[in-house]
C-alpha positions in Angstrom: 65.5 109.7 135.7 68.3 109.7 133.1 71.5 107.9 132.6 74.4 110.3 132.1 77.6 108.8 130.6 81.1 109.8 131.6 81.6 112.0 128.5 78.6 114.1 129.2 79.4 114.3 133.0 83.0 115.5 132.3 81.9 118.1 129.8 79.4 119.4 132.3 81.9 119.5 135.2 84.5 121.2 133.0 82.0 123.8 131.9 82.7 123.4 128.2 80.3 124.6 125.5 79.1 121.1 125.1 78.8 120.8 128.9 76.5 123.8 128.9 74.3 122.0 126.4 74.2 119.0 128.7 73.2 121.3 131.6 70.5 122.9 129.5 69.1 119.5 128.5 69.4 117.7 131.8 70.2 119.9 134.8 68.4 123.1 134.0 66.3 122.9 137.2 69.0 121.4 139.4 72.0 123.5 138.6 72.3 127.2 139.1 76.0 127.7 139.4 78.1 128.9 136.5 81.6 128.1 137.6 84.1 126.0 139.7 83.3 125.3 143.3 79.7 126.3 143.0 79.2 123.6 140.3 80.9 121.0 142.5 78.7 122.0 145.4 75.7 121.6 143.2 76.9 118.2 142.0 77.1 117.0 145.6 73.5 118.2 146.1 72.2 116.1 143.2 70.4 112.9 144.0 72.8 110.5 142.4 72.4 106.7 142.4 75.2 104.2 141.9 74.3 100.9 140.3 76.4 97.8 140.5 77.5 96.6 137.1 77.4 92.9 138.0 73.7 92.7 137.4 74.3 94.2 133.9 77.0 91.9 132.8 74.8 89.5 130.8 73.4 92.4 128.7 76.8 94.0 128.4 78.1 90.7 126.9 75.2 90.7 124.4 76.2 94.2 123.3 79.9 93.3 122.8 79.8 93.3 119.0 78.9 97.0 118.8 80.0 98.6 122.0 83.0 98.6 124.4 82.4 97.1 127.8 82.5 100.7 129.2 79.8 101.9 126.8 77.8 98.7 127.1 77.4 99.3 130.8 75.8 102.7 130.2 73.5 101.3 127.5 72.5 98.2 129.6 71.7 100.5 132.5 69.6 102.8 130.4 67.7 99.8 129.0 67.2 98.3 132.5 65.9 101.6 133.9 64.0 102.5 130.7 65.7 105.9 131.0 67.4 108.0 128.3 71.2 107.9 128.1 72.7 111.3 127.6 76.2 111.3 125.9 78.6 113.5 124.1 80.0 110.4 122.3 78.7 110.4 118.7 79.9 106.9 118.1 78.0 105.6 121.1 74.9 107.6 120.1 74.9 105.9 116.6 75.8 102.4 117.7 73.3 99.7 116.6 71.9 96.6 118.4 70.3 98.0 121.5 67.0 99.3 122.8 68.2 102.3 124.7 67.0 105.8 124.0 70.2 107.8 123.4 70.3 111.6 123.4 73.5 113.0 121.9 74.6 116.4 123.1 
């Protein structure tokens, strides 16, 4: 399991050069499509899990000095799941004060 932040997901969906690196790192086995509708069809086939953020609020608050609430939600979830967080956000990847394993693409 991984936590994929919005920046990495958007890059992947838009099929940018960075998105291709995300795919290589994370979705190599799950994604075979190279363009457009095929990529969206593949996305719907992925086993995605939505997590409510209310259970993460306490940890998100603790991260407030170094992260936005938006980024803190991803970091808190990655910590809770003990899963790597994949991001295209260099600032998030270098933020201090957390225990998450962050993989910058």
